[in-house]
Each structure stands twice: as structure tokens, then as C-alpha cells.
N, C-alpha and C positions, 0 to 999 in steps of 0.2 A: 723448894724447887719451882722454877718458872719455865714457861714455854714461850718463845718468841714465835707467834703464829704467822708472822709476815715479815720477811726480810728478803733482800736481793743479793745473795752472796755471789751471784754471777756478774754483777755489775763491775766495771773496770775500777771503780773506787777501791775495791777490796783486793784486786789482783796482786799487788805487791806484798800483801801481808795477810792473806786469807787464813792461814794457820794461826797466826797471832790473834786475829779477830775472834776466831772460834774459841781459842784458849782463854782469852780475857772474859768472854761471856760465860764459859764454864766455871771460871773462878768466881763469878757473881751468882752462881746457882742456876744458870740457864741449862736445862737438861735436854731440851729439844729445840731445834730450829726448823722452820719450814721456809725454804727458799722458793720464792713465788715466780712462776713463769709470766712473762709479758709478751713473749713471741713463741708460738707453737713451733716455728721453724728452728728455734734455738733449744728445743727440748733436750737434744742429745747432750749439749754442754751443761744444761741445768741438772739433768739427771746424773751426769758424771760427778758433779759436786756432791750430790746426795750419796752416791756410791762411795765416795772417798772418806766420808765420816759416818760412823755408826749412828750418831745422834742427829744427823741432818736428813730431812725429808724434802719432798718437792711437790709441785703441782704442774699441770699442763694447761695452757690457755693463751688467749690473745687479749691483751689490754685494750680497752676501747680506743685509746689514742693511737693504736697501731693497727686497728681493724682495716683501715684502707691501704695499709702497706703490705699486708700478707695475703696469700691465697686463703680463701675461706676454708676452714677445716670443718668438715661435717661432724655431727654428733658421733657417728660411728668411728670416725678417725680419732676423735678425742678419747673415746672409750677404749679404743685399741691401745693408744699410747699410755693411757692411765693404768694399764695392766702391769706396767713396770713396778717391780717390787717396792721401790722407795717413793712412788707417786701416791700421795694421800688425798689429793683434791683436784678439782677442776677450776681453772681460772688463773689470774684474775681476769674477770670479764664484767661488763656492765655498760654504764652510760657516763659520759663526761661531756657536759654542755659548757663547762668552763673554758676548755680549750677548743671543743667542738671541731675536732680535726676530721673525724670520719663523717660522711653523710649519714644523717640520722636513720634513714631507712636501712642502710647497711649496718649501722651500730645496733639497731634493734634486732635485726636478723641474726647477727653474730651472738648477741646476748642470749637470744632464745635457743640457739644451737648449743651453747654451753649449758643452759638449764636442762635441755634434753639429755645431754651427756651426763650431767649430775644425776638426773632421775634414773637413767639406764644403768649407770655404774654403781649407784649407791654412795658415791663419794660426795663430800660437801663442795658446794660452789662458793668460791671466794669472789665477792661482789665489790666492784669499784663503782661508786656512785658519787658524782660531784655536780652540783647545781642542776640535778635532774630528778628531784624528789618525786614529782607527780608521775612522770613516765615510768620511773623505776618501780614505784609502788603499784602502778596499774599492771605492768608486765608481771611482776611477782604474783599479784593476785590472780591474774588470768592463768599463768602457768601452774600455780599451785592447784587451781581448779581442774587442770588436766591430769594431775597426779602428783603426789607429794615428792618433795626433794629436800635435801639438807643444804643449808647455806648460812653464810655469815656476811654481814656488812662490814667491810674492813676499813680501818682508819676513819672511823665514823666522825663526820663533822657536819652532818645534815640536820634536818629539822626534827623537832620532837614528834611531829606527825609520822615521819618515816620510821623513827625508832619504834613508835607504838605499833605501826603496821608490821614491822619486822617481828616484834615480840608476839603479836597476835598470830602471825603465820608460823611461829615456832622457830624463827631464825635466831642466830646469835649475833651479838654486836661487839665489835672489837675496837678498842681505843688505842691510839698511838700517842706519841709525845705531845701532840697538839693539845691534849687535855690538861697538860701541865702549864701551858702558857698563861701569862698574867691576864690576858684579855679573853680567856676561855671560860669565864664564869658560867655562862649559859650552858655550855657543853658539859661542864661538871655537874650542873643540875640535872641534865638529861641522864648522865651516867649514874647519878645517885638513884634515879628512879627506874633504871633497868634492873630487872630481877638478877640477883647475884648469880643464879645458876645459868644465866644467859650471857655473862660477861667474859670477854677474852682480852688479852693484852698483846701488843705487838710493837715493833719499832718502825716498820716500813723503811729500815736502813737500806741505803745510806742517807735517807731524807729525814727531816723533821725531828732532829735531836731534841729530847726533852730538857726542861730546866733540871739541873744546872749546866747542861752541856750545850744549850742553845747557841747556834752560830758555828758549831763544830760539825764535822761529818758524824752522822749517827752510826751506831753499831749495836749489835744484839745485846751487849752487856748492859746497855742503858735501859732495857725493858724493865728493870727493877725500879727505876725512878717513876715510870708511868704507873706501875703497880702500886707504889706508895701513894701517889696522888689519888688513884681510884679508891684505895683503902680509906683515905681520909674523907673522900666524897661520900662513901657508903657508910662511914662510921664503924668500920671494922679494923682489925689489926692487919698489918702487912702480912703476917703469917697466914691469916685466914684468907686474905685475898690471893696470895700466892697459891695456897692449897686448892682453893675453889676454881681459880682460872685454869690451873693445871688439870684438874679433874674435868672441867668443861672442855678443854682442848682435846684431851684424850677421848672423851665421849664423842665429840663431833668428828674428829679425825681418827676414827676407830681403826683404820688400817695402820696407824702409827703405833706399832707394837712397842710397849715400854722396854727400855734397854735392859732392865733387870730380868724381864721375861725372856728376852732374846738370849741373854747370856746363860740363863738357866737351861734354855732349850739346847744351846750348843754344848 
């Protein structure tokens, strides 16, 4: 069993065949999908997808590259929206200095509001950090000092220093198809050294399809290829990696009730 902890089923890339995309992933052993919010204003559409499928869950938040496009949501507003039955996390939120679209002061403020929402709600924060390692680490340390919160660094492609900071702060680290790329040797070495109990897998679909699908539209079924590469990097079996990352995801996204439990309760 695998969990794709980060995909975007609401994106237009999947609109013509959303049912088929979900079915193909299930056939590859994907038992859970978390479709991630990039716009708070689109939460109704995102949560509707989660409502449509028993095994799909969602988050609520504003991607840093859209922070300047949306009205700023307060921590209280995020917490209120996150009470939706299928919402299991806050985000994705964070810093992106690669595209650097939002003014940095605004980006920092929005990031901190999402952290406050994660702290208050008890739900994990899904962090996007690109080319912003030092500021991201500084904000995480400062905010953790104000009160603990759960979080993960998604689609990790950053420095070893940020990975070590995340582990030190009790965060999880999620790897996408980038870790399978031929030129990602250094990233695989970082993944090798992340404690197994802190690893997660994701696709970030429709982006970043792993080898051997590189160049194609990514989809949740391909999360198995990323898990195989992580297993090789860690020197464990694919089965052990699948079991551990699934356990990690269920522990972090604790609101995501296992399907078997849901069915038994019904």
C-alpha cells in the first residue's frame, strides 16, 4: 500500500479523465491521495473532489506563488475551512525565491499565518520551499519556538542543511519524482540519510513524472516508482519502504482515517 501525499487532482490536466487517473493509481496499490490546495479561494472545488472519492483527502492553503493574487486568509479562516471532514492539512504554503512572484514581506506573512493555522488546528503544514533555504529555516525555527506544530517539506530538492533542520525540528520530508532523475545523485544521498520514520513519498502530479515516465504528464500511479528509488537509496526493500512511508503518512495526517476503519464504522 502506498499514499500519494501530494497531488493536484483539481488541475485541468486531469479534468477529462479524473476517474481513470484515480483508478490507475488504485491498481498500482495507491490507497490514499491527498489533493493539495494552491488557492484558498478554490477550496470548495478541491474539497468537492475529496468528497467524491472515499480515498481522496485534501488540504487548504495558498501556494507562495499565488500569495499576491489572493486575499490574505487569516489563520482563523484557514482553521475554520480545515474543519471540513476531508481536509487533513494546511497548505501548501511557504517561500519560493525561484519565481519570486510575491513580495517577500507578503510571502513571509502568509507563510506565518499558515503556520499559525497548523499550530491551532493540529493539522500538518505542507511546506513549499524553493531556493529559500535560509529564510525558510529561520522562520521554521522562530515559529517552532512559539509553539510546536506538525509539518513536512514537500517535493524536497533543497540543501542538506535544510533537511537536517527539518529533522531536528521533528518535521517530515517528502520526495517526488525528482529523486529518480539521473542528475539527482546528491538528492538521493540526502534521502539516504533522512531517518526512515521521517520519509514520505509523493508525485506532485501533474508535474515531475519520475523515471521511467519522465517527459509525460505525471499521475498518482507513478508514486510507486519514486518509492522504489527511495528504497534503493535507503538499502531497504520496496515493500518495507511502502509500509513505512504509509505508516508515516497516516501518523502525520492523523485526520485521514484509514479506509478499512471507515468501512468498519459504517
